[in-house]
C-alpha positions as CSV (number, residue, x, y, z in Angstrom):
1,M,10.1,-51.0,21.6
2,G,10.0,-47.3,21.9
3,T,8.4,-45.2,24.5
4,V,4.9,-44.0,23.5
5,T,3.5,-40.9,25.2
6,R,0.0,-41.8,26.2
7,R,-2.7,-39.2,25.6
8,D,-5.1,-38.5,28.4
9,S,-8.4,-39.7,27.0
10,T,-10.5,-37.4,29.3
11,R,-9.2,-34.3,27.6
12,T,-10.9,-33.0,24.5
13,S,-8.8,-32.1,21.6
14,R,-9.0,-28.5,20.7
15,S,-7.8,-27.0,17.5
16,R,-5.3,-24.3,18.1
17,T,-6.8,-21.4,16.1
18,S,-5.6,-18.0,16.7
19,R,-8.2,-15.9,18.3
20,M,-8.6,-12.3,17.1
21,S,-10.1,-9.6,19.2
22,A,-13.4,-8.1,18.0
23,T,-11.7,-4.8,17.1
24,V,-9.2,-6.6,14.9
25,R,-11.9,-8.5,13.2
26,R,-13.9,-5.3,12.5
27,R,-10.9,-3.4,11.2
28,K,-11.3,-3.2,7.4
29,M,-8.4,-3.3,5.0
30,P,-7.9,0.1,3.4
31,T,-9.5,0.4,0.0
32,P,-7.1,1.3,-2.7
33,E,-7.5,4.7,-4.2
34,P,-9.3,4.7,-7.6
35,D,-7.1,5.4,-10.6
36,L,-8.8,8.5,-11.7
37,D,-6.5,9.1,-14.6
38,A,-7.4,5.7,-16.0
39,L,-11.1,6.4,-15.5
40,L,-10.9,9.8,-17.3
41,G,-9.0,8.1,-20.1
42,R,-11.7,5.6,-20.6
43,F,-14.3,8.4,-20.4
44,A,-12.4,10.4,-23.1
45,H,-12.2,7.3,-25.3
46,A,-16.0,6.8,-25.0
47,I,-16.6,10.4,-26.0
48,S,-14.2,10.0,-28.9
49,M,-16.1,7.0,-30.2
50,I,-19.4,8.9,-30.0
51,R,-17.8,11.9,-31.8
52,V,-16.5,9.7,-34.6
53,S,-20.0,8.1,-35.1
54,H,-21.5,11.6,-35.1
55,R,-19.1,12.7,-37.8
56,S,-20.0,9.7,-39.9
57,L,-23.7,10.7,-39.5
58,N,-22.9,14.2,-40.7
59,T,-22.2,12.9,-44.1
60,R,-25.9,12.1,-44.6
61,E,-28.1,14.7,-46.1
62,H,-30.8,15.0,-43.5
63,L,-30.7,14.0,-39.9
64,G,-32.9,16.4,-38.0
65,D,-33.7,15.5,-34.4
66,E,-31.1,12.7,-34.2
67,E,-28.3,15.1,-34.9
68,F,-29.6,17.7,-32.4
69,V,-29.7,15.0,-29.7
70,L,-26.2,13.8,-30.5
71,R,-24.8,17.3,-30.4
72,T,-26.5,18.0,-27.1
73,G,-25.3,14.7,-25.7
74,L,-21.8,15.4,-26.8
75,A,-21.8,18.9,-25.3
76,A,-23.1,17.5,-22.0
77,L,-20.5,14.7,-21.9
78,D,-17.7,17.2,-22.7
79,A,-19.0,19.5,-19.9
80,L,-19.1,16.5,-17.5
81,Y,-15.6,15.4,-18.4
82,T,-14.2,18.9,-17.9
83,G,-16.0,19.2,-14.5
84,L,-14.6,15.9,-13.4
85,D,-11.1,16.7,-14.5
86,L,-11.2,20.1,-12.7
87,A,-12.6,18.5,-9.5
88,I,-9.9,15.8,-9.5
89,I,-7.2,18.5,-9.9
90,D,-8.8,20.4,-7.0
91,V,-9.0,17.3,-4.7
92,H,-5.4,16.5,-5.6
93,R,-4.2,20.0,-4.7
94,R,-6.2,20.0,-1.4
95,T,-4.7,16.6,-0.5
96,Q,-1.2,17.9,-1.1
97,V,-1.8,20.9,1.1
98,V,-3.2,18.8,3.9
99,T,-0.3,16.3,3.6
100,S,2.4,19.0,3.6
101,S,0.8,20.8,6.6
102,Q,0.7,17.6,8.6
103,Q,4.4,16.9,7.8
104,R,5.3,20.3,9.3
105,H,3.8,19.5,12.7
């Protein structure tokens, strides 16, 4: 017969889970940066689909208010797209300036 190690029956068995400090538990994983180029690409695609549907409506003889609303909406979407594009370029440039100045120090 082999030797069997006897367990002390008065001890409670504890699971050996690793304990994390409260600061480690609260630390959040960094969120990935959004793919702004992909978002603008999808936005441009949506504008293109609206523009194509607007062109197909132009073949009708009389549209009136619908055409005015579509043209106004397209102009607003184009302005929004341009504003977002310029803002993204500006943020990217500022981030590069901050990053390069931090590397110098």
